[in-house]
C-alpha positions as a LaTeX table, in Angstrom:
\begin{tabular}{lrrr}
\hline
Residue & $x$ (\AA) & $y$ (\AA) & $z$ (\AA) \\
\hline
Unk1 & 97.99 & 96.91 & 6.08 \\
Unk2 & 98.76 & 93.69 & 7.92 \\
Unk3 & 98.51 & 93.34 & 11.68 \\
Unk4 & 99.88 & 90.97 & 14.28 \\
Unk5 & 97.97 & 89.95 & 17.42 \\
Unk6 & 100.11 & 90.72 & 20.48 \\
Unk7 & 98.48 & 89.79 & 23.79 \\
Unk8 & 95.03 & 90.35 & 22.30 \\
Unk9 & 95.86 & 93.70 & 20.69 \\
Unk10 & 96.24 & 94.01 & 16.91 \\
Unk11 & 99.53 & 95.71 & 16.04 \\
Unk12 & 99.70 & 97.32 & 12.60 \\
Unk13 & 103.01 & 96.96 & 10.76 \\
Unk14 & 104.68 & 97.30 & 7.38 \\
Unk15 & 107.57 & 95.42 & 5.79 \\
Unk16 & 108.99 & 97.02 & 2.66 \\
Unk17 & 112.12 & 96.56 & 0.62 \\
Unk18 & 114.87 & 93.96 & 0.74 \\
Unk19 & 118.31 & 93.75 & 2.27 \\
Unk20 & 119.41 & 94.19 & 5.86 \\
Unk21 & 116.44 & 95.16 & 8.03 \\
Unk22 & 115.89 & 98.50 & 9.75 \\
Unk23 & 113.19 & 98.56 & 12.44 \\
Unk24 & 111.41 & 101.89 & 12.97 \\
Unk25 & 109.55 & 102.59 & 16.24 \\
Unk26 & 107.66 & 105.88 & 16.52 \\
Unk27 & 107.38 & 108.08 & 19.60 \\
Unk28 & 104.44 & 108.89 & 21.89 \\
Unk29 & 101.29 & 110.31 & 20.27 \\
Unk30 & 102.51 & 109.56 & 16.75 \\
Unk31 & 102.42 & 106.67 & 14.28 \\
Unk32 & 104.49 & 105.00 & 11.58 \\
Unk33 & 102.70 & 107.28 & 9.13 \\
Unk34 & 103.53 & 110.48 & 11.02 \\
Unk35 & 107.13 & 109.73 & 12.01 \\
Unk36 & 108.37 & 107.62 & 9.11 \\
Unk37 & 106.12 & 107.43 & 6.01 \\
Unk38 & 104.94 & 111.04 & 5.53 \\
Unk39 & 108.42 & 112.62 & 5.88 \\
Unk40 & 109.82 & 110.16 & 3.31 \\
Unk41 & 112.05 & 108.20 & 5.68 \\
Unk42 & 110.60 & 104.78 & 4.76 \\
Unk43 & 111.14 & 105.45 & 1.05 \\
Unk44 & 114.68 & 106.77 & 1.59 \\
Unk45 & 115.72 & 103.68 & 3.57 \\
Unk46 & 114.20 & 101.32 & 0.97 \\
Unk47 & 115.99 & 103.23 & $-1.82$ \\
Unk48 & 119.26 & 102.73 & 0.07 \\
Unk49 & 118.87 & 98.96 & $-0.37$ \\
Unk50 & 117.57 & 98.04 & 3.07 \\
Unk51 & 114.35 & 96.50 & 4.31 \\
Unk52 & 112.06 & 98.59 & 6.55 \\
Unk53 & 109.99 & 97.07 & 9.33 \\
Unk54 & 107.81 & 99.66 & 11.09 \\
Unk55 & 105.01 & 99.33 & 13.62 \\
Unk56 & 102.21 & 101.39 & 15.08 \\
Unk57 & 102.62 & 100.90 & 18.84 \\
Unk58 & 99.62 & 99.94 & 20.98 \\
Unk59 & 97.12 & 102.76 & 21.13 \\
Unk60 & 98.60 & 104.57 & 18.13 \\
Unk61 & 97.95 & 104.79 & 14.40 \\
Unk62 & 96.13 & 101.76 & 12.99 \\
Unk63 & 96.96 & 99.47 & 15.91 \\
Unk64 & 94.43 & 98.46 & 18.56 \\
Unk65 & 93.51 & 100.95 & 21.25 \\
Unk66 & 92.64 & 98.93 & 24.35 \\
Unk67 & 90.60 & 100.70 & 27.03 \\
Unk68 & 92.17 & 98.77 & 29.92 \\
Unk69 & 95.32 & 100.60 & 31.16 \\
Unk70 & 96.92 & 97.24 & 32.02 \\
Unk71 & 97.04 & 96.45 & 28.29 \\
Unk72 & 99.75 & 99.11 & 27.91 \\
Unk73 & 102.14 & 97.64 & 30.48 \\
Unk74 & 105.44 & 96.17 & 29.34 \\
Unk75 & 107.50 & 96.70 & 26.25 \\
Unk76 & 108.28 & 94.74 & 23.11 \\
Unk77 & 110.15 & 91.56 & 23.93 \\
Unk78 & 111.59 & 89.84 & 20.92 \\
Unk79 & 114.70 & 89.24 & 18.90 \\
Unk80 & 116.18 & 92.29 & 17.21 \\
Unk81 & 119.84 & 91.28 & 17.19 \\
Unk82 & 121.38 & 92.11 & 13.85 \\
Unk83 & 118.65 & 94.67 & 13.12 \\
Unk84 & 119.40 & 98.37 & 13.03 \\
Unk85 & 116.67 & 99.97 & 15.14 \\
Unk86 & 115.75 & 103.64 & 14.85 \\
Unk87 & 113.37 & 105.00 & 17.46 \\
Unk88 & 111.87 & 108.34 & 18.47 \\
Unk89 & 111.00 & 109.36 & 22.03 \\
Unk90 & 109.22 & 106.51 & 23.89 \\
Unk91 & 110.06 & 104.15 & 21.04 \\
Unk92 & 113.66 & 104.43 & 22.24 \\
Unk93 & 112.72 & 102.80 & 25.54 \\
Unk94 & 111.14 & 99.87 & 23.72 \\
Unk95 & 114.11 & 99.57 & 21.39 \\
Unk96 & 116.54 & 99.51 & 24.31 \\
Unk97 & 114.80 & 97.32 & 26.90 \\
Unk98 & 113.04 & 94.83 & 24.60 \\
Unk99 & 116.14 & 93.13 & 23.19 \\
Unk100 & 117.69 & 92.96 & 26.67 \\
Unk101 & 114.71 & 90.93 & 27.88 \\
Unk102 & 114.68 & 88.59 & 24.86 \\
Unk103 & 116.01 & 85.05 & 25.28 \\
\hline
\end{tabular}
């Protein structure tokens, strides 16, 4: 699976399907595999004609697991306008605050 370096931490992600994007952000102590792939949610969204973008948050799944607690401060800050975002638990905080802080 591909990864993206975010502030020195590799973040695992997937991009599958075509069409309007749906971003999936898992909750605490889970992963994209546990919340979205294993229950069939990724496949169902792709079958509906949309594109899925899903990440493993820092310290979860196949993403980096920094030992320094400071590496976990902050939330995602980037453009998500026009993207349907579905989040569970702590992923909801990232999905709400991140776009508000984006330029």
